[in-house]
VOPADO-129457 format. One record per residue (C-alpha): residue number from 1; residue in three letters; z, y, x. Coordinates in Angstrom, 2 decimals. Layout:
   num   residuo         z         y         x
   NUM       Ala         Z         Y         X
...
! end
This chain:
   num   residuo         z         y         x
     1       Unk   -113.64      0.01    -63.74
     2       Unk   -112.01     -2.98    -62.59
     3       Unk   -112.63     -5.98    -64.43
     4       Unk   -109.96     -9.00    -64.62
     5       Unk   -111.58    -12.39    -64.96
     6       Unk   -109.11    -15.58    -65.71
     7       Unk   -110.66    -18.73    -64.39
     8       Unk   -109.37    -21.58    -65.73
     9       Unk   -109.06    -25.18    -64.32
    10       Unk   -112.15    -27.57    -65.14
    11       Unk   -111.22    -31.03    -65.18
    12       Unk   -113.38    -33.92    -64.16
    13       Unk   -111.20    -36.19    -66.14
    14       Unk   -111.89    -36.77    -69.67
    15       Unk   -109.14    -35.94    -71.99
    16       Unk   -108.39    -37.85    -75.08
    17       Unk   -111.10    -36.45    -77.70
    18       Unk   -113.20    -35.10    -75.26
    19       Unk   -116.95    -34.55    -75.62
    20       Unk   -118.67    -37.51    -73.91
    21       Unk   -121.18    -37.24    -71.29
    22       Unk   -124.65    -35.76    -72.03
    23       Unk   -127.80    -37.37    -71.42
    24       Unk   -129.81    -35.13    -69.04
    25       Unk   -133.66    -34.76    -70.09
    26       Unk   -134.18    -31.06    -68.93
    27       Unk   -132.94    -28.04    -68.53
    28       Unk   -129.24    -27.92    -70.06
    29       Unk   -127.45    -24.56    -71.05
    30       Unk   -123.86    -24.55    -69.50
    31       Unk   -122.52    -21.04    -69.85
    32       Unk   -125.73    -18.99    -70.62
    33       Unk   -125.23    -18.85    -74.57
    34       Unk   -121.70    -17.55    -73.99
    35       Unk   -120.79    -13.82    -74.81
    36       Unk   -118.55    -13.82    -71.41
    37       Unk   -121.43    -14.90    -69.11
    38       Unk   -124.06    -12.52    -71.08
    39       Unk   -122.03     -9.45    -70.61
    40       Unk   -121.87     -9.88    -66.17
    41       Unk   -123.94     -7.11    -65.49
    42       Unk   -125.15     -9.50    -62.33
    43       Unk   -128.96    -10.87    -61.59
    44       Unk   -129.40    -14.77    -61.90
    45       Unk   -130.34    -16.87    -59.14
    46       Unk   -131.61    -20.16    -58.94
    47       Unk   -130.50    -22.55    -56.14
    48       Unk   -130.91    -26.03    -55.17
    49       Unk   -128.40    -28.21    -54.12
    50       Unk   -126.53    -31.38    -54.99
    51       Unk   -123.78    -31.33    -57.76
    52       Unk   -120.49    -32.72    -56.13
    53       Unk   -117.26    -33.52    -58.10
    54       Unk   -114.40    -32.36    -55.95
    55       Unk   -111.33    -35.04    -55.34
    56       Unk   -108.59    -34.70    -57.63
    57       Unk   -105.39    -32.74    -56.16
    58       Unk   -102.79    -35.27    -54.90
    59       Unk    -99.45    -35.92    -57.09
    60       Unk    -97.30    -32.71    -56.42
    61       Unk   -100.09    -30.64    -55.07
    62       Unk   -101.12    -27.02    -57.11
    63       Unk   -103.78    -27.90    -59.47
    64       Unk   -107.49    -26.67    -58.31
    65       Unk   -109.49    -23.89    -60.29
    66       Unk   -112.36    -26.05    -59.38
    67       Unk   -113.81    -29.49    -60.15
    68       Unk   -117.51    -29.18    -59.19
    69       Unk   -119.38    -27.60    -56.58
    70       Unk   -123.13    -27.20    -55.51
    71       Unk   -123.46    -28.83    -51.88
    72       Unk   -126.37    -26.43    -50.59
    73       Unk   -129.27    -27.63    -47.76
    74       Unk   -128.30    -27.42    -44.12
    75       Unk   -127.50    -23.95    -43.39
    76       Unk   -126.58    -22.92    -46.79
    77       Unk   -123.11    -21.91    -48.16
    78       Unk   -121.75    -24.28    -50.66
    79       Unk   -120.85    -22.77    -53.99
    80       Unk   -118.00    -23.35    -56.26
    81       Unk   -118.58    -23.95    -59.65
    82       Unk   -117.49    -21.96    -62.62
    83       Unk   -117.88    -23.60    -66.01
    84       Unk   -114.75    -24.62    -67.97
    85       Unk   -114.76    -26.94    -70.41
    86       Unk   -118.34    -28.12    -69.47
    87       Unk   -117.52    -31.58    -67.60
    88       Unk   -119.32    -33.51    -70.55
    89       Unk   -122.50    -31.74    -69.47
    90       Unk   -122.09    -31.94    -65.47
    91       Unk   -120.87    -35.56    -65.05
    92       Unk   -124.37    -37.07    -65.51
    93       Unk   -125.49    -35.04    -62.78
    94       Unk   -122.88    -35.73    -60.34
    95       Unk   -124.38    -36.61    -56.69
    96       Unk   -127.94    -35.70    -57.72
    97       Unk   -130.35    -32.98    -56.51
    98       Unk   -130.38    -30.12    -59.17
    99       Unk   -131.82    -26.63    -59.81
   100       Unk   -128.81    -24.60    -60.60
   101       Unk   -129.27    -21.13    -62.24
   102       Unk   -126.13    -18.75    -62.65
   103       Unk   -124.60    -15.24    -61.73
   104       Unk   -122.37    -15.19    -58.65
   105       Unk   -118.79    -13.47    -59.24
   106       Unk   -116.07    -13.69    -56.57
   107       Unk   -117.84    -16.09    -54.67
   108       Unk   -117.76    -18.73    -57.65
   109       Unk   -121.16    -19.83    -59.07
   110       Unk   -120.82    -18.97    -63.12
   111       Unk   -123.30    -22.00    -63.99
   112       Unk   -125.51    -20.33    -66.85
   113       Unk   -127.88    -23.48    -66.91
   114       Unk   -128.40    -26.76    -64.77
   115       Unk   -131.68    -29.16    -64.64
   116       Unk   -132.43    -32.09    -62.56
   117       Unk   -134.42    -31.29    -59.24
   118       Unk   -138.07    -31.83    -59.76
   119       Unk   -141.13    -30.81    -57.89
   120       Unk   -143.82    -28.99    -59.46
   121       Unk   -147.15    -28.07    -58.21
   122       Unk   -148.34    -24.87    -59.35
   123       Unk   -150.43    -25.09    -62.62
   124       Unk   -151.33    -22.02    -64.96
   125       Unk   -149.88    -22.05    -68.58
   126       Unk   -151.53    -20.23    -71.34
   127       Unk   -150.44    -16.77    -70.03
   128       Unk   -151.64    -17.28    -66.82
   129       Unk   -148.59    -18.09    -64.78
   130       Unk   -148.06    -20.50    -62.43
   131       Unk   -144.44    -20.62    -62.20
   132       Unk   -141.35    -17.92    -62.86
   133       Unk   -137.48    -17.64    -61.96
   134       Unk   -135.18    -15.29    -62.07
   135       Unk   -135.03    -14.21    -58.78
   136       Unk   -135.03    -10.20    -58.22
   137       Unk   -135.82     -8.78    -54.84
   138       Unk   -133.70     -5.94    -55.09
   139       Unk   -130.18     -6.39    -52.74
   140       Unk   -128.77     -3.88    -55.59
   141       Unk   -128.70     -3.58    -59.44
   142       Unk   -131.15     -0.30    -59.97
   143       Unk   -130.14      1.62    -63.01
   144       Unk   -134.33      2.14    -63.55
   145       Unk   -137.21     -0.29    -63.67
   146       Unk   -138.67     -1.86    -60.66
   147       Unk   -141.07     -4.08    -59.73
   148       Unk   -142.70     -5.78    -56.37
   149       Unk   -146.11     -7.38    -55.58
   150       Unk   -145.56    -10.03    -52.79
   151       Unk   -149.16    -10.93    -51.08
   152       Unk   -147.91    -12.56    -48.10
   153       Unk   -144.74    -14.37    -46.36
   154       Unk   -144.18    -11.27    -43.91
   155       Unk   -143.69     -9.13    -46.88
   156       Unk   -141.69    -11.57    -48.72
   157       Unk   -139.41    -12.18    -45.47
   158       Unk   -138.75     -8.35    -45.23
   159       Unk   -137.27     -8.20    -48.66
   160       Unk   -135.33    -11.24    -48.66
   161       Unk   -134.17    -10.14    -44.91
   162       Unk   -135.03    -13.28    -43.27
   163       Unk   -135.49    -13.04    -39.59
   164       Unk   -136.29    -15.35    -36.91
   165       Unk   -139.72    -16.77    -35.42
   166       Unk   -140.21    -18.93    -38.74
   167       Unk   -139.38    -15.99    -40.98
   168       Unk   -142.35    -16.31    -43.12
   169       Unk   -142.16    -19.86    -43.80
   170       Unk   -138.64    -19.83    -44.15
   171       Unk   -138.63    -17.11    -47.15
   172       Unk   -141.89    -18.98    -48.71
   173       Unk   -139.59    -22.18    -48.78
   174       Unk   -136.83    -20.49    -50.23
   175       Unk   -139.13    -19.00    -53.07
   176       Unk   -140.77    -22.09    -53.95
   177       Unk   -137.84    -24.14    -54.41
   178       Unk   -136.39    -21.34    -56.76
   179       Unk   -139.89    -21.74    -58.73
   180       Unk   -139.40    -25.35    -58.71
   181       Unk   -142.84    -25.87    -56.86
   182       Unk   -144.08    -27.63    -53.74
   183       Unk   -145.18    -24.77    -52.06
   184       Unk   -146.55    -21.48    -52.38
   185       Unk   -149.84    -20.77    -50.83
   186       Unk   -150.45    -17.36    -50.08
   187       Unk   -154.55    -17.75    -49.60
   188       Unk   -154.35    -19.06    -53.43
   189       Unk   -151.21    -17.04    -54.83
   190       Unk   -149.06    -13.84    -55.21
   191       Unk   -146.23    -12.67    -56.56
   192       Unk   -145.18    -10.46    -59.13
   193       Unk   -141.33     -9.33    -59.82
   194       Unk   -140.53     -7.13    -62.38
   195       Unk   -136.93     -5.83    -63.31
   196       Unk   -135.73     -3.38    -66.29
   197       Unk   -132.88     -2.22    -64.24
   198       Unk   -129.36     -2.25    -65.36
   199       Unk   -129.00     -1.28    -69.16
   200       Unk   -126.69     -1.89    -72.08
   201       Unk   -126.97     -4.64    -74.60
   202       Unk   -130.28     -5.90    -72.49
   203       Unk   -130.59     -9.84    -72.42
   204       Unk   -133.74    -11.13    -70.89
   205       Unk   -137.01     -9.80    -69.52
   206       Unk   -139.84    -12.11    -70.42
   207       Unk   -143.34    -11.59    -68.54
   208       Unk   -145.90    -12.54    -71.29
   209       Unk   -148.84    -12.76    -70.07
   210       Unk   -151.08    -12.18    -66.50
   211       Unk   -154.55    -11.50    -67.22
   212       Unk   -157.50     -9.89    -65.33
   213       Unk   -159.98     -7.71    -66.90
   214       Unk   -162.63     -5.04    -64.86
   215       Unk   -160.90     -6.10    -61.75
   216       Unk   -157.29     -4.99    -62.66
   217       Unk   -154.64     -7.57    -62.87
   218       Unk   -152.37     -6.58    -66.13
   219       Unk   -149.11     -8.23    -66.17
   220       Unk   -147.28     -7.79    -69.73
   221       Unk   -143.78     -8.10    -70.28
   222       Unk   -141.19     -7.75    -73.21
   223       Unk   -137.46     -6.97    -73.11
   224       Unk   -135.21     -8.47    -75.89
   225       Unk   -131.60     -7.66    -76.87
   226       Unk   -128.62    -10.01    -77.05
   227       Unk   -126.68     -9.91    -80.77
   228       Unk   -124.38     -6.81    -80.71
   229       Unk   -125.97     -5.51    -77.84
   230       Unk   -122.31     -5.23    -76.08
   231       Unk   -121.86     -4.88    -72.44
   232       Unk   -124.62     -4.42    -69.27
   233       Unk   -127.39     -6.64    -68.36
   234       Unk   -129.77     -6.83    -65.52
   235       Unk   -132.86     -8.29    -66.72
   236       Unk   -135.53     -9.41    -64.22
   237       Unk   -138.59    -12.03    -63.86
   238       Unk   -140.34    -13.08    -60.67
   239       Unk   -143.60    -14.97    -61.64
   240       Unk   -146.17    -16.57    -59.65
   241       Unk   -149.97    -15.99    -60.19
   242       Unk   -153.39    -16.50    -58.86
   243       Unk   -154.03    -13.91    -55.65
   244       Unk   -155.43    -10.80    -56.94
   245       Unk   -156.84     -8.62    -54.46
   246       Unk   -157.41     -5.69    -56.77
   247       Unk   -155.15     -3.22    -58.79
   248       Unk   -151.92     -4.34    -60.67
   249       Unk   -150.82     -2.64    -63.48
   250       Unk   -147.78     -3.34    -65.68
   251       Unk   -147.52     -3.09    -69.34
   252       Unk   -144.42     -3.35    -71.73
   253       Unk   -145.17     -4.96    -74.90
   254       Unk   -143.06     -4.13    -78.10
   255       Unk   -139.96     -6.42    -78.66
   256       Unk   -139.99     -8.85    -81.60
   257       Unk   -136.97     -8.67    -83.70
   258       Unk   -135.10    -11.44    -85.76
   259       Unk   -136.67    -15.08    -86.24
   260       Unk   -139.87    -13.98    -84.64
   261       Unk   -137.70    -13.02    -81.51
   262       Unk   -136.09    -16.26    -81.16
   263       Unk   -139.43    -18.26    -81.71
   264       Unk   -141.55    -16.25    -78.86
   265       Unk   -138.67    -16.90    -76.39
   266       Unk   -140.40    -19.33    -73.73
! end
């Protein structure tokens, strides 16, 4: 099936009566809550870059369909941002380093969430997780559930298809950036990634706990569905956990419903 996407021009200028710029204190939802975004059967990625406003077209020149872009680190490919009607959310971050989470559609970054860049050192939360992000090790979107356990930079470089003499360090640094941590120390840490596969109506996969008992690391996760259950989704989450040399087991928990489900989302 061929999808047709209508992309509207996002103006950086404030029209009369337009929302005023929103002060940025943490992660801000841009398109993540909208039905069109959630129906995109694509994995989310989190990328670091500098948010830039594009110059307005000259008088008489055709209007551009983009008003913002994400300027990547040297060697990276800049991303043109699709976020119609969200200038009031993006303007406070123009010129600043950010983490941008979204889905790539025809070369554009459909921006789900954005937050100011910050460095966090790995520290376990109540679930035993040091850090997390929506990165998936799968180059394609398989229909069935998959998981990956990574204990060193060489394996990560192979999965990420990073080559060269410094491939291990490069791949490790890339994933650390996505997780908003200073570094990944493979002597102390390991990575577990869980993907539910391409499923209708699937909204989110959350790794709820990573606990060791009787020599086995059990990684628990939960699936949740969006309202209405329309379209397909590819839910995935990757977590950084304390290194464990023994067996690793996955356990799917029952999904809560209604108000309880909304309350338990991290």
